N, C-alpha and C positions, 0 to 999 in steps of 0.2 A: 662572975668577974666584977671587979670594982670599977667605978667610973674612970679611974686613972688607967686601968688596964684596957677598958673599952676604947678610951681616947687614943691610947698608944697603938692599938690594933688599926684604927682608922688612919692615924698619922702614917703608919707604915704603908698602908694600902694607897694612900694619896701620894706618898713619896714616889711610889712606882708609877702611878697614873700620870704624874707630872712629866714622866719620861715617855708616856704613851703606852705603858703596860697596865692594863686594867685587870689582868689575871689575878693578882692578890685580892682585889676587891671581890671578884666573883667567887674566889675560893673561900672567902670569909662568909659568904651568904649561906643561910640554911636552905635546904632543898625546897622548903615551902615558903620562902621569902615572898613578900609582896612589895612591889615598887609602884608607887603612885606618882604619876606625873600631873602636876597641877595645871589648871587652865581649862579652856573651852575650845580646843582645836583637835585635829585628828590624832595628835600625839598624846593627848590627855587621856587619863584613865588609869586603871590599876592592872598591873601585870602580875599574875599569881603563879608562883613557882619559879625556881631557877631556870628551868628549861624555857619557860615562856619569856622570862626577862632576856635571855640570850637570843632566842629565835624571833620573838615578836617586837622587841624594843631595840636592843643593842645591835642585832644583825642588820635590820633595815636602816638604822641610824648610820652605822659604819659604812654602808653601801653608798651613802651620799657624799662621803668625804674623799677628797683627793689625796690627802696625806694622812699622817698619824695625828689622831685627836689627843690632845693633852688637857689635863685638868689640874690646875695648880691651886692648892689650898692656901688660904691666908689666915684662917681662924678656925680653931676647934674649941667648942664649949661642951663640957661633959657634966652630967648630973645623973646619978643612979644608973639606969640602963639606957639612957638617951645621950647621943652625941650629935651635936649640930656642927656642920662643916660649911664654911663659906669658901667658894671656889670661883675660879675663872677658867672657862674652857676656851680653847683656841684651835682652829683648823680652817682650811679652805675647802669649799665644796667642789664637786666635780663641775658645777656650773661656773666656777670662778669667783663666787661670792664668799666673803668671810663669814664664818659662824663663830664669833667670839662673844660668848654669853657669860653672864654672871649667874651663879647658882647659890642656893641655900639648901643643903640636904639635911634632913632630920632622920637619923638612924636610931632604931631601937634594937638593942642586942639582948640576947639571952644565951647564957652559958657559952660566951665567946663566939657566937654566930649572929650574923645580921638577920633579924627576923622581919623588920619593916624598914622601908625607905620611902620618904616623902620628899619630892623634888619640887622646888620653886625656882622659876627663872623668868626671863623676859619672854613671855609668850608671843608678843608681837614680832620679835626677831625670829622666833620659830616659824610663825606663819609667813613671814616675808622671805625667808631664806631656804627653809627645808620644803621638800615636796611632801604632799599629804601622805600620811601613813595609811596604807590599805589594811582594812580589818576584815 
């Protein structure tokens, strides 16, 4: 796929996530996707495979939220097989704290599937608001 097509795929996925629907993003992932969370806290590390991403990252993350998590994209930059997406997430946690973080996601796509995700965010906010991820 072209850079433009890759960008369009991510734009569509983030349009859905802005309403709380992450399913199109998950559907676009290759079965052997890797999702690397930057930083040096319990949430940091690489989650290998779509099942691990759902079970070990997104599942525990979603359990901390009171409402529906939304991620609203403000910028997409595409070159070759890479799409960079700048977003802002928003949700209240079950403890009543706000988890409104800014992100930069770097996606690498291959044949229309997301193969790699690298996530950068305010790791201090993660440490202050989210409970530690048990591994």
